[in-house]
C-alpha positions in Angstrom: 14.9 -27.7 5.3 16.1 -24.5 3.7 12.5 -23.6 2.9 11.7 -23.6 6.7 12.3 -19.8 7.2 9.9 -18.9 4.2 7.3 -21.4 5.7 7.5 -19.6 9.0 7.0 -16.2 7.3 4.0 -17.5 5.2 2.6 -18.9 8.5 2.9 -15.4 10.0 0.7 -14.1 7.2 -1.9 -16.8 7.6 -2.0 -16.3 11.5 -2.3 -12.5 11.1 -5.3 -13.0 8.8 -6.9 -15.6 11.2 -6.2 -13.2 14.1 -8.0 -10.2 12.4 -10.9 -12.2 11.3 -11.4 -13.8 14.7 -11.3 -10.5 16.4 -13.8 -9.0 13.8 -16.1 -12.0 14.3 -16.0 -11.7 18.1 -16.7 -7.9 17.7 -19.8 -8.6 15.6 -18.4 -7.4 12.3 -18.6 -10.6 10.2 -22.2 -10.6 8.5 -24.0 -13.9 8.8 -21.6 -15.3 11.4 -21.3 -12.9 14.3 -25.0 -12.6 14.9 -25.1 -16.3 15.7 -22.1 -16.4 18.2 -22.7 -17.2 21.8 -20.7 -15.1 24.3 -18.5 -18.0 25.1 -17.7 -18.5 21.5 -16.8 -14.8 21.2 -14.4 -15.1 24.2 -12.9 -18.2 22.6 -12.3 -16.3 19.4 -10.7 -13.4 21.4 -8.4 -16.0 23.2 -7.3 -17.8 20.0 -6.7 -14.4 18.2 -4.3 -13.4 21.0 -2.7 -16.8 20.8 -2.4 -16.5 17.1 -0.8 -13.1 17.4 1.8 -14.1 20.0 2.8 -17.2 17.8 3.0 -15.1 14.7 5.2 -12.5 16.6 7.6 -15.3 17.7 8.0 -16.4 14.1 9.2 -12.9 13.2 12.4 -13.6 15.2 12.9 -17.2 14.2 12.5 -16.9 10.4 15.2 -14.4 10.1 17.4 -16.3 12.7 16.9 -19.6 10.8 17.6 -18.0 7.5 21.0 -16.7 8.5 21.8 -19.9 10.5 20.9 -22.1 7.6 22.3 -19.8 4.9 18.9 -19.8 3.4 18.4 -16.3 2.7 16.3 -15.7 -0.5 14.6 -13.0 -2.5 11.3 -14.3 -1.7 12.0 -14.3 2.0 13.2 -10.7 1.8 10.0 -9.8 0.1 7.7 -11.8 2.4 9.3 -10.8 5.8 8.5 -7.0 5.7 5.1 -7.8 4.3 4.4 -10.3 7.1 5.4 -7.7 9.6 3.2 -5.0 8.3 0.2 -7.3 7.9 0.6 -8.6 11.4 1.1 -5.1 13.0 -1.7 -3.4 11.0 -4.1 -6.4 11.4 -3.5 -6.3 15.2 -4.1 -2.6 15.3 -7.4 -2.9 13.4 -8.5 -5.9 15.4 -7.6 -4.0 18.6 -9.9 -1.2 17.5 -12.8 -3.6 16.8 -12.8 -4.7 20.4 -14.2 -1.5 21.5 -13.5 2.2 22.4 -10.1 2.6 23.8 -9.3 6.3 23.8 -5.6 5.8 25.1 -4.8 3.5 22.2 -6.4 5.5 19.4 -3.8 8.1 18.7 -0.7 5.8 18.9 -2.4 3.3 16.8 -3.2 5.8 14.2 0.3 7.1 14.2 1.7 3.6 13.7 -0.6 2.8 10.8 0.3 6.3 9.2 4.1 5.6 9.5 3.8 2.1 8.1 1.9 3.2 5.0 4.2 6.1 4.5 7.4 4.1 4.7 5.9 1.4 2.4 5.2 4.3 -0.1 8.7 5.7 0.4 10.2 2.3 -0.4 8.1 1.9 -3.5 9.1 5.3 -4.8 12.8 4.7 -3.9 12.7 1.3 -5.6 11.4 2.9 -8.8 14.5 5.3 -8.7 17.0 2.5 -7.8 17.2 3.7 -4.1 17.3 1.0 -1.4 16.4 1.8 2.2 18.3 -0.5 4.5 16.6 -1.7 7.7 18.2 0.2 10.7 18.9 -1.4 14.1 16.3 1.1 15.6 13.8 -0.1 13.0 14.3 -3.8 14.2 13.7 -2.7 17.9 10.7 -0.8 16.7 9.2 -4.0 15.4 9.9 -5.7 18.6 8.3 -3.0 20.7 5.3 -2.9 18.5 4.7 -6.6 18.8 5.2 -6.7 22.6 3.1 -3.6 23.1 0.3 -5.0 20.8 0.3 -8.3 22.6 -0.2 -6.5 25.9 -2.9 -4.3 24.5 -4.8 -7.3 23.1 -4.7 -9.0 26.5 -6.1 -5.8 28.1 -8.9 -5.5 25.5 -9.8 -9.2 25.8 -9.0 -9.5 29.6 -12.4 -11.1 30.3 -11.9 -13.9 27.7 -9.1 -15.3 29.9 -10.5 -17.2 32.9 -7.1 -17.5 34.5 -6.5 -13.7 34.6 -7.6 -12.2 37.9 -10.5 -9.8 37.7 -8.9 -7.6 40.3 -8.4 -3.9 39.5 -5.2 -3.9 41.6 -3.7 -6.3 38.9 -5.5 -5.3 35.8 -5.0 -1.6 36.5 -1.1 -1.7 36.6 -1.0 -4.1 33.6 -3.2 -1.7 31.6 -0.9 1.2 32.4 2.2 -0.7 31.4 0.5 -1.7 28.1 -0.5 1.8 27.3 2.9 3.2 28.2 4.7 0.7 26.0 2.5 1.2 23.2 3.0 5.0 23.3 6.7 4.3 23.4 6.4 2.0 20.4 4.5 4.7 18.5 7.2 7.2 19.4 10.0 5.0 18.2 7.9 4.2 15.0 7.6 7.9 14.2 11.5 8.4 14.8 12.3 5.6 12.4 9.8 7.0 9.9 11.5 10.2 10.0 14.9 8.6 9.5 13.6 6.8 6.4 12.1 9.9 5.0 15.6 11.7 5.5 17.4 8.8 3.9 15.0 8.8 0.9 15.3 12.5 0.4 19.1 12.5 0.4 19.2 9.4 -1.8 16.8 11.0 -4.3 18.8 14.2 -4.4 21.9 12.3 -5.3 20.2 10.0 -7.8 
């Protein structure tokens, strides 16, 4: 049972990969496959990609919670968890971009990717110098904001793939505005946490 948290984290990586490939295929970006997909199949791939993202996002909460609850924290889990988060977020951003031109999403999406790669590089450099960067509470909230905002943005981009969603501008319009607003907020918090990590690394390296 103590392996359950790591299994959930591993499942997040698999779901993230499936989500990205499904969105890429639906967008016509998988040679030899996309050209033969019917519109209904493309819509189905978009739906399942969104479902996979939501399930993967939920595991982000439960794997850490179960690890603490079961006293099953491990080095492997500590390595996999941040990797799973970044793969899920970056895969969702790239998948979102594949669904078509979305000007209101492009800038925050790019800023989020920029921050994620920058912080990963900072951690790698810091690790080589014996410097550890602890995860802050704001960074945890950043991940939650990113996941919720990306889920909403994926729904907006794949709106037509969900038959139960009303095709009424009075419903779709406010939802789209809410999704964009939350995504920009997530990008802002992402940049703030990135600046915090940069400052922590700078001070730590000066003292090393």
